[in-house]
PALUMVO-299841 format. One record per residue (C-alpha): residue in three letters; x, y, z. Coordinates in steps of 0.5 Angstrom, whole numbers, padded with zeros to 4 digits, always signed. Each point is the difference from the previous one (the first is absolute). Example, Ala and Ser with C-alpha at 12.3 -4.5 7.8 and 13.67 -1.06 7.14 Angstrom:
% residues 2
ala+0025-0009+0016ser+0002+0007-0002
% end
This chain:
% residues 416
met-0053-0038+0025ser-0002-0001-0006thr+0006-0003-0005ser-0003+0003-0006ile+0003+0005-0005ala-0004+0007+0001arg+0003+0002-0007pro+0004-0004-0004val+0007+0001-0003thr-0001+0001-0007arg+0004+0002-0005val-0003+0007-0002ser+0002+0001+0008val+0007-0003+0000thr+0000+0006-0006ala-0003+0005+0003ala+0005-0001+0006gly+0006+0000-0004val-0004+0006-0003ala+0000+0003+0007leu+0007-0001+0002phe+0003+0003-0007leu-0004+0006+0001ser+0002+0001+0007phe+0007+0000+0000met-0001+0004-0008asp-0002+0006+0006val+0007-0001+0004ala+0005-0001-0007ala-0003+0005-0003leu+0000+0006+0005leu+0007-0002+0001pro+0003+0005-0005thr-0004+0004+0001val-0002+0002+0008ala+0007+0004+0000pro+0000+0005-0006his-0007+0001+0002val+0002+0002+0007arg+0006+0004-0003gly-0005+0004-0004leu-0004+0001+0006gly+0006+0004+0003ala+0003-0006+0005ser+0007+0000+0002ala+0005-0007+0000thr-0003+0000+0007gly-0007+0000-0002val+0000-0004-0007gly+0004-0006+0005leu-0007+0001+0005ala-0004+0000-0006val+0002-0006-0003gly+0002-0004+0008ala-0007+0003+0002tyr-0004-0006-0004ser+0004-0006+0003ala-0001+0003+0007thr-0007-0001+0000asn+0000-0006-0004leu+0004-0004+0005pro-0006+0000+0006ala-0005-0001-0006asn+0002-0006-0002ile-0001-0003+0007leu-0006+0004+0001gly-0003-0002-0007gly+0002-0007+0002ile-0004+0000+0006leu-0006+0003-0004ile+0000-0005-0006asp-0001-0006+0004arg-0005+0003+0004ile-0005+0004-0005gly+0003-0004-0006arg+0004+0001-0006arg-0005+0003-0005arg-0003+0005+0004val+0008+0003+0002thr+0003+0000-0007ile-0006+0004-0003leu+0001+0004+0006gly+0008+0000-0001phe-0001+0002-0007leu-0005+0006+0001leu+0004+0003+0005ala+0007+0000-0004ala-0003+0003-0006val-0003+0006+0004ala+0007+0000+0004val+0004+0001-0008leu-0006+0004-0002gly+0001+0004+0006tyr+0007+0001-0003ser-0001+0005-0006leu-0004+0004+0006ala+0006+0001+0005thr+0002+0008-0001thr+0006-0001+0005val+0005-0004+0002gly-0003-0002+0008gly-0007-0002-0003phe+0004-0004-0006ile+0003-0004+0005ala-0007-0001+0005ile-0003-0003-0006arg+0006-0005-0001ala-0001-0002+0006thr-0007-0001-0001his+0002-0004-0007gly+0005-0004+0005ile-0006-0003+0004ala-0005-0001-0005gly+0006-0004-0005gly+0002-0004+0006ile-0007-0002+0002leu-0001-0002-0008val+0006-0005-0002thr-0001-0003+0007ala-0007-0001-0003val+0001-0002-0007phe+0006-0005+0002ala-0005-0004+0005val-0005+0000-0007ala+0005-0003-0003gly+0003-0005+0005asp-0008-0003+0001arg+0000-0001-0006thr+0006-0005-0001arg+0001-0007+0002ala+0005-0003+0005gly+0003-0004-0006arg+0000+0006-0005ala+0002+0006+0005gly+0007+0001-0003arg-0002+0000-0007ser-0006+0004+0001phe+0003+0005+0004gly+0006+0000-0006arg-0006+0002-0004phe-0003+0005+0004gly+0007+0003+0001ala+0002+0001-0007leu-0006+0004-0001ile+0003+0005+0005gly+0006-0001-0003ala-0003+0003-0006ala-0004+0005+0004trp+0008+0003+0002val+0002-0001-0008ile-0006+0005-0002gly-0002+0004+0005pro+0006+0005+0001ala+0001-0001-0008leu-0008+0003+0000ala+0001+0004+0004gly+0006+0004-0002ala-0003+0001-0007val-0006+0002+0003arg+0004+0006+0004gln+0004+0001-0006thr-0006+0002-0004ala-0006+0002+0004gly+0004+0001+0007thr-0001-0003+0008asp-0007+0001+0001val-0002-0003-0006val+0004-0007+0003phe-0003+0001+0006gln-0007+0000-0003met+0001-0006-0005ile+0003-0004+0006ala-0007+0003+0004val-0004-0004-0006leu+0003-0006+0000leu-0001+0000+0008leu-0007+0001-0002ile+0000-0006-0004gly+0004-0005+0005ala-0007+0002+0004ile-0005-0002-0005val+0004-0006-0003thr+0000-0003+0008ala-0007+0002+0001val-0003-0003-0006phe+0006-0006+0000ile+0003-0002+0006his-0004-0003+0006asp+0002-0002+0007val+0001-0008+0000val-0002-0003+0007arg+0002-0007+0001asp+0000-0005+0006glu+0007+0000+0002ser+0001-0008+0001glu-0002+0001-0008asp+0005+0005-0002pro+0004-0001-0006thr+0004+0006-0001ala+0003+0000+0008gly+0005-0006+0001asp+0000-0006+0006asp+0002+0004+0005ala-0003+0007-0002val-0002+0005+0006gly-0008+0001+0000glu-0006+0003+0004glu+0001-0005+0005leu+0003+0005+0004ser-0002+0007+0002arg+0002+0005-0005gly+0005+0004+0004arg+0003-0007+0001ala+0000-0002-0008met+0004+0006-0002arg+0005-0001+0006glu+0000-0007-0002leu+0001+0000-0007ala+0006+0004+0001ala+0003-0005+0005arg+0000-0006-0006pro+0007-0002-0002ala-0002+0000-0007val-0003+0007+0001arg+0005+0003+0003arg+0006-0002-0005ala-0005+0003-0005leu+0000+0007+0003val+0007+0000+0001ala+0001-0002-0006thr-0005+0006-0003ile+0004+0005+0004ala+0006-0002-0003trp-0002+0000-0006met-0004+0007+0000ala+0006+0003+0003ser+0004-0001-0006val-0006+0002-0004ser+0001+0006+0003ile+0007+0001+0000leu+0000-0002-0008ala-0005+0005-0002ala+0004+0005+0005phe+0007-0001-0003leu-0001-0003-0006pro-0001+0006-0005glu+0007+0003+0003thr+0004-0006-0001ala-0002+0000-0007glu+0001+0008-0001ala+0007-0002+0003leu+0001-0005-0006gly-0002+0006-0005ala-0007-0003-0001pro-0005+0006-0002ala-0006+0001+0005ser-0004-0003-0005ala+0004-0007+0000val-0003+0000+0007gly-0006-0002-0002gly+0002-0005-0004leu+0004-0004+0006phe-0006+0000+0004thr-0004-0003-0006ala+0005-0006+0000tyr-0001-0002+0008ala-0008+0001-0002val-0001-0003-0006met+0005-0006+0003ala-0004+0000+0006gly-0006-0002-0003leu+0003-0006-0005met+0002-0003+0007met-0007+0001+0003leu-0002-0003-0006ser+0003-0005-0001pro+0000-0008+0002leu+0005+0001+0006ser-0006+0004+0004gly-0002-0007+0001arg+0005-0003+0003val-0002+0004+0007asp-0007-0004+0000arg+0005-0007-0001his+0006+0002+0004gly-0002+0005+0004ala+0002+0007+0000asp+0006+0001+0005gly+0005-0002-0005met-0003+0004-0006ile+0000+0006+0006ala+0008-0001+0001ile+0001-0001-0008gly-0003+0006-0001leu+0004+0004+0004val+0006-0003-0001ile-0001+0002-0008ile-0002+0007+0003ala+0007+0000+0003val+0004-0001-0005ala-0004+0004-0005leu+0002+0006+0005val+0008-0002+0000ala-0001+0000-0007met-0002+0007-0001ile+0005+0003+0005ala+0005-0004-0005ala-0004+0001-0007pro+0005+0004-0004asp-0005+0003-0005leu-0007+0001-0001thr-0001-0008-0003ala+0003-0003+0006leu-0005+0005+0004ile-0006-0002-0004leu+0001-0008+0000ala+0002+0001+0008ser-0007+0003+0000ala-0003-0005-0003leu+0004-0005+0005phe-0004+0004+0005gly-0007-0001-0003thr+0001-0008+0000gly+0002+0000+0007tyr-0006+0005+0001gly-0005-0005-0004leu+0002-0006+0004ile-0002+0003+0007phe-0007+0004-0001pro-0003-0007-0002ala+0004-0004+0006val-0002+0005+0005thr-0006+0002-0002gly-0003-0007+0000ala+0003-0002+0006ile-0004+0006+0003ser-0006-0002-0003leu+0001-0008+0001ala+0000+0002+0008ala-0006+0003+0000thr-0007-0002+0000thr-0005+0005-0004arg-0002+0002+0006thr+0006+0002+0002arg+0005+0002-0006gly-0003+0007+0000arg+0005+0000+0006ala+0005-0004-0003phe+0000+0004-0006gly+0001+0006+0005leu+0006-0002+0003phe+0003-0001-0006asn-0002+0007-0003ala+0003+0003+0007ala+0007-0004-0002phe+0000+0003-0006ser-0001+0007+0002val+0005-0001+0005gly+0006-0002-0005leu-0002+0005-0006ala-0001+0006+0006leu+0007-0002+0003gly+0004-0003-0005ala+0004+0006-0003pro+0000+0004+0007phe+0004-0005+0002ala+0005-0001-0005gly+0001+0007-0002gly+0000+0001+0008leu+0005-0005+0001ala+0004+0002-0007asp+0000+0007+0002ala+0003-0002+0008val+0005-0004-0004val+0003+0006-0003arg+0000+0005+0006val+0004-0005+0004ser+0005-0002-0005gly+0001+0008-0002gly-0003-0001-0007ile+0006-0005-0002asp-0005-0007+0001gln-0007+0000-0004leu-0005-0005+0001asp-0005-0002-0006pro-0007+0000+0003phe-0001-0007-0004val+0006-0003+0005pro-0005+0000+0006ala-0006-0001-0005ala+0004-0006-0002ala+0002-0002+0007leu-0008+0000+0002cys-0002-0005-0005leu+0005-0005+0002val-0001+0001+0006ala-0007-0002+0000ala+0002-0005-0005leu+0003-0004+0005trp-0003+0001+0005ile-0007-0003-0003thr+0004-0005-0003gly+0002-0003+0008ala-0006+0002+0003ser-0004-0005-0006arg+0005-0005+0001arg+0000+0000+0008glu-0008+0000-0001arg+0000-0007-0004arg+0004-0003+0005gly-0004+0002+0006ala+0003+0004+0003pro-0001+0008+0002ala+0000+0004-0006glu+0000+0006+0002his+0005+0003+0006
% end
């Protein structure tokens, strides 16, 4: 096997990877406040709205795994271009749907395209990091994702108000096409000898295993398993926050227009943390400590939201939540990237995005269902704030990760 790099990792290619990552998340972020109003306009009931929103996640999860395998087999560049094009066609199809059923079918197709696309761009980003700078690099990439979450909903809301949802869909389709062009022109696959791969950790899973075994071996690695557990808990808390923060704010008398400010405070703080030197601690001290601290901060933020006496306190708690998010993202993604080589990183990020999807899909239904169950059992006397199980989940995950990491350092089995 040749030890040369087929295409050099240049500053331009790193910038292009960041642009591709930004545009792939602009797709999701801009559509978040757009899908429900549009499908309502097609005559959907509350159930129909739920199916339309959930159809994306339902197909996104298996596509994460499929995308990870495809990325390693046929290359990042091809799969990224394919993902951008399929997503553009699907988003454009939203404006052509005339029935709720047709819209849901297109939404499911979009979930497949998005699952493949996001996994691919994460692998592209991972190939452009170095083993000693994975945390710092993913902190910067994460800040771009945070920017997409700040800009996307605001831009979509402004366009929807002035021109309608169809124009929002068309705008997003154009951005996705730009992503495909950027990928085709500036991003090329990096081929390395695994023994000299500067993007991999010392104990990374490489292609010496069969393709089927490589994904199983990645999932079995203690460091990867801890990162995946953290991702599920972290994303479950994000899902619960998105579902129940608006009503928490309204219960304090905040106007609907103020809810956007809460999510902006969270996203801006997350971006600042990911750009800070703290993200580099992952490279010097490992991911587990940063992950555990981030989960504890999120738990404290959720408890602070429950106790918040006014909107100002709620905004500060939301910013604290963003602080935890900003610590976790570079730590988790850095750990996932370092666990693989350029030949197995697609599968590694397929696992990461699958855990990401599981947390988002199950968090809010779990917390809401638990809260409803408490009300039923108590006959309406007792109530459980949905933020309580979210905080508990993050604390349990932080304790487990800390304990497992310590056992591994002592040479004892890290998992039980």
